[in-house]
C-alpha positions, 0 to 999 in steps of 0.5 A: 498520556497513554499510548496504544499497545503495538498490536492496536497501533498496527491493527488501527493503522492497517485498517484505516489505510485499507479502509481509506483505500477502498473508499477512494476506489469506490468513489473513483468507480462511481464517478469516473468511466473506465479510460476517462481522463480528468486533470487533477493537478499538474502531474496527476490525472484521474483515470480509472483502470483495472489492473488484473496483474501485479505491479505495473500490470505485469503477469495479467491474471485472466482465468479464475485459477490465476486470480486465485493464485494471485490472491493466495500469494497476496494473502500470504505476503500481507500476513507476513508483513502484518507479522513483521509489523507486530514483531517490530520493536522500533515505532518507525518500523512498526508504522512503516510495516503497518502502512505497507500491510494496510495498502496490501490489505486494500489491494487484496480485498479489491482483487478478491471482490473484483478480480482486479485492483482498481487504479485511478491516479495517473502519474504523468510529466512532460506529456509522458504518462508513467503509470496508474496507481491508487491510495494503497500503492501510496501507503505501501510507498510511504511505508517503504520510505519510513523503513528507509528513514529508520534504516538511515537513522540506525546507520547514523547512530555512532555511539555503538549502543543497540536500538533496543537498549535505547527504549 
């Protein structure tokens, strides 16, 4: 069985992650009213919100100049993560970084189009509402988990050989 080249893998994973994110955001905008809350599962509600800041709605961008500044920073960081993914030699690292890049790309495109990032999944437990997020945030978190797992795996190697020599 033939495997995809690393650049195709990174591009495919990142593009699919971003496309799924943007599609789910579009569905949320079409089907939910802003501020409306619909129960989905015991700890997640559907609740449409627009985040004009960064994570957890910090540093709200109210002016066109601040939106442009956020877009510039997002684009630079997304490009940096893509470069890291393309340079990764360990498949789990490559996948984790590609997922992070795809999530970042989804949020970048969303902010470019709307001036804000669309969040529609509301996390809650025991009557406490924590935060709203989207599929891009999930991809980014999953990518981080994969990088941590890769790091743990690397630490557990006790034979002293480098990971590059094992490929």
